[in-house]
C-alpha positions in Angstrom: 136.6 104.9 -21.2 137.6 108.4 -19.8 140.8 108.4 -17.8 140.3 108.1 -14.1 141.0 111.2 -12.0 143.8 111.1 -9.5 142.9 109.4 -6.2 142.0 112.0 -3.6 139.8 110.2 -1.0 141.7 111.8 1.9 143.8 115.0 2.1 145.5 115.4 5.4 146.4 118.9 6.8 149.7 119.1 8.6 151.4 122.3 10.0 154.8 122.8 8.4 156.1 124.0 11.8 155.9 120.5 13.4 158.6 118.0 12.3 156.9 115.4 14.5 153.5 115.8 12.9 155.1 115.9 9.4 156.8 112.5 10.1 153.5 111.0 11.2 151.8 112.4 8.1 154.4 110.9 5.8 153.7 107.4 7.2 149.9 107.8 7.1 147.5 106.2 4.6 146.3 109.6 3.3 146.1 109.9 -0.5 147.6 113.4 -0.2 149.3 115.2 2.6 149.7 119.0 2.5 152.2 120.8 4.7 150.5 124.0 5.7 152.1 127.4 5.5 148.8 129.3 6.0 146.1 129.0 8.6 147.9 126.3 10.7 150.9 128.6 11.2 151.1 131.8 13.3 151.8 134.9 11.1 155.2 135.6 12.7 156.3 132.0 11.8 155.2 131.8 8.2 158.4 132.6 6.6 160.5 130.2 8.7 157.8 127.5 8.2 159.0 127.2 4.6 162.2 125.5 5.7 160.2 123.0 7.7 158.2 122.1 4.7 161.2 121.7 2.4 163.0 119.6 5.1 160.0 117.3 5.4 159.7 116.9 1.6 163.3 116.2 1.1 164.2 114.0 4.0 161.2 111.7 4.5 160.0 108.6 2.6 156.5 109.5 1.4 155.8 106.3 -0.4 152.9 106.8 -2.9 151.4 109.7 -0.9 151.0 112.9 -3.0 153.3 115.6 -1.4 151.7 119.0 -1.3 152.2 122.4 0.3 149.5 125.0 1.0 150.9 128.4 0.3 149.5 131.7 1.7 146.8 133.5 -0.4 148.2 135.4 -3.4 147.0 138.7 -1.9 149.4 138.3 1.1 153.0 139.3 1.4 154.1 135.6 1.8 152.7 134.0 -1.3 155.6 134.8 -3.7 158.2 133.7 -1.2 156.3 130.6 -0.4 156.3 129.4 -4.0 159.9 130.4 -4.8 161.5 129.0 -1.6 159.5 125.8 -1.5 159.9 125.0 -5.2 163.6 125.9 -5.2 164.3 123.9 -2.1 162.2 120.8 -2.7 162.4 120.6 -6.5 161.1 117.2 -7.6 160.2 116.2 -4.1 157.1 118.5 -4.3 154.1 117.2 -6.3 151.4 119.8 -5.7 150.8 123.3 -4.5 147.5 124.2 -2.9 146.3 127.7 -3.5 143.9 129.1 -0.9 141.2 131.8 -1.3 141.0 131.9 -5.1 138.5 134.4 -6.2 138.9 134.2 -10.0 140.8 132.4 -12.7 143.5 135.1 -12.7 144.6 133.9 -9.3 145.4 130.5 -10.6 147.0 131.9 -13.7 149.4 134.0 -11.6 150.6 130.9 -9.8 150.8 128.9 -13.0 153.0 131.5 -14.7 155.3 131.8 -11.8 155.7 128.0 -11.6 156.5 127.8 -15.3 159.3 130.4 -14.8 160.7 128.5 -11.9 160.5 125.1 -13.6 162.4 126.4 -16.6 165.0 128.2 -14.4 165.6 125.2 -12.2 165.4 122.6 -15.0 162.7 120.6 -13.3 161.6 117.5 -15.3 158.0 117.3 -14.0 155.4 120.1 -13.9 154.1 120.8 -10.4 150.4 120.3 -10.1 147.8 122.6 -8.5 144.7 122.3 -6.3 142.7 125.4 -5.4 140.5 126.2 -2.5 137.1 127.9 -3.2 136.3 129.5 0.1 135.0 133.0 -0.6 131.8 134.3 -2.1 133.6 135.6 -5.2 135.3 132.1 -5.5 131.9 130.4 -5.4 130.5 132.8 -8.0 133.5 132.2 -10.3 134.0 128.5 -9.6 134.0 127.4 -13.2 136.4 130.1 -14.2 138.8 129.0 -11.4 138.4 125.3 -12.2 139.3 125.7 -15.9 142.1 128.3 -15.4 145.1 126.0 -15.7 145.9 122.5 -17.1 147.9 122.0 -13.9 144.7 121.7 -11.9 143.9 118.3 -10.3 141.2 119.4 -7.9 139.1 122.2 -6.5 138.4 122.2 -2.8 135.3 123.5 -1.0 136.3 125.5 2.1 133.4 126.2 4.5 135.4 128.0 7.2 136.5 131.2 5.3 133.3 131.0 3.2 131.4 131.4 6.5 133.2 134.6 7.1 132.9 135.8 3.6 129.1 135.3 3.4 128.7 136.5 7.0 127.0 133.2 8.0 125.8 132.6 11.5 127.5 129.3 12.2 129.1 127.4 15.1 132.8 126.3 15.3 132.0 123.3 13.1 130.6 125.6 10.4 127.0 124.5 11.0 124.1 126.9 11.4 123.6 128.1 14.9 119.9 128.1 14.5 117.5 125.7 12.8 117.9 125.5 9.0 115.7 123.5 6.6 117.9 121.5 4.3 121.7 121.3 3.7 123.2 124.6 4.7 126.1 124.3 2.3 124.3 122.7 -0.7 124.5 125.6 -3.1 128.3 126.2 -2.5 129.1 122.5 -2.6 127.2 122.1 -5.9 129.0 125.2 -7.4 132.3 123.6 -6.6 131.3 120.1 -7.7 129.8 121.3 -11.0 132.9 123.4 -11.8 135.1 120.4 -11.1 133.1 118.2 -13.4 133.1 120.8 -16.2 136.9 120.9 -15.9 137.3 117.1 -15.6 139.1 117.4 -12.2 138.4 116.1 -8.7 136.1 117.8 -6.2 137.2 117.7 -2.5 134.9 118.4 0.4 135.6 120.8 3.3 137.2 119.9 6.6 135.2 118.8 9.6 136.7 120.6 12.7 135.1 118.4 15.3 137.7 115.6 15.0 136.5 114.1 18.3 133.2 113.2 16.5 134.0 110.4 14.0 130.3 109.6 13.3 129.7 113.3 12.5 132.7 113.3 10.1 131.5 110.1 8.4 127.9 111.5 8.0 129.4 114.6 6.4 131.6 112.6 4.1 128.8 110.3 3.0 126.6 113.4 2.1 129.5 114.8 0.0 130.1 111.4 -1.6 126.5 111.0 -2.5 126.6 114.3 -4.4 129.7 113.1 -6.3 132.7 114.5 -4.4 135.9 112.5 -4.7 137.2 113.0 -1.2 137.4 115.1 1.9 140.0 117.0 3.9 141.2 115.4 7.2 142.4 117.7 9.9 143.4 114.8 12.2 144.9 111.4 11.3 141.9 109.6 12.8 139.7 110.9 9.9 141.9 109.3 7.2 140.5 105.8 7.5 136.9 107.1 7.4 137.5 109.2 4.3 139.3 106.3 2.5 136.5 104.0 3.3 133.6 106.3 2.4 135.1 107.6 -0.8 135.7 104.1 -2.3 133.1 101.9 -3.9 131.8 99.2 -1.6 132.0 95.6 -2.6 128.3 95.6 -3.3 128.6 98.6 -5.6 131.4 97.0 -7.5 129.5 93.7 -7.9 126.3 95.5 -9.1 128.3 97.6 -11.5 129.9 94.5 -13.1 126.5 92.8 -13.4 125.0 95.9 -15.0 127.8 96.2 -17.5 127.7 92.5 -18.4 123.9 92.5 -18.8 123.9 95.6 -20.9 126.6 94.4 -23.2 124.7 91.1 -23.7 121.5 93.0 -24.5 123.4 95.3 -26.8 124.8 92.3 -28.7 121.2 91.1 -29.1 120.2 94.4 -30.6 118.5 95.8 -27.5 119.0 99.3 -26.1 118.2 98.4 -22.5 117.7 95.4 -20.2 117.0 94.7 -16.6 118.9 93.4 -13.6 117.0 92.2 -10.6 113.8 93.8 -12.0 115.5 97.2 -12.4 116.1 99.0 -15.7 119.6 99.1 -17.0 120.2 101.5 -19.9 123.1 103.5 -21.3 123.0 106.0 -18.4 123.2 103.2 -15.8 126.2 101.7 -17.7 128.1 105.0 -17.6 127.5 105.1 -13.8 128.7 101.5 -13.5 131.8 102.2 -15.6 132.6 105.2 -13.3 132.4 102.9 -10.3 134.7 100.3 -11.9 137.3 102.9 -12.8 137.3 104.2 -9.3 137.6 100.7 -7.9 140.6 100.0 -10.2 142.3 103.2 -9.0 141.8 102.3 -5.4 143.0 98.7 -5.9 146.1 100.0 -7.8 147.0 102.6 -5.2 
């Protein structure tokens, strides 16, 4: 069986300027927490926010949570300093960097090369991983190039907010169309990101849902993304973590059906048959691949 992708059901955003929020994030059930140096931080505080991120990474017990930092875009004056100061300060206490606003594979390559230089200079034993935000029309157009640009990549993330600006969309503050729209407004962009992730063999993470006071809306959005094949979703508030963790894990019924499908197909295979049925429904090789994917995901969740 192919190796299971890293568990990324929930990724919690936390401003690097708030020690209190960082402490709460470290104790949360999120699969990944990223300390934000970008949009959650006022421009005049972005350089000093690096120290808050390093302090949180070094001083708190993060358990099994993946420890990440979102840097500023590589086209800004802060990106180089973000990487150098955070990596130098946190060393092995940093697992992942999140790169925003990638427009092409060269953006990922630039970060990869700088990390390689830092890791060698600092004598780091483990390579720092990457996740990349696709949130620009150029990024959507070059999604596969971005997703396959570095072996460090664990995930690509769909970002609806900045993409709304980039494509000049007429949306509300929850990034939904202001006027009636037939179908899923973000279907094309989501599928570009998801397809690129699958080509690269990495995770696909869905966009944040700004209306954190509407848990049913968040869950509906998460279920739509999960149906397409996304591995997880951003959480901008701790209350969204439980929903994401529940939605992006196989249900008990899914796991039981997957086991039955695999068992029935293996029995049919041993009898020289290429397909069989379970509860009056066809089970062939394609169904078994889907079932095995469910079982791998279930094992990753149980083992987390």
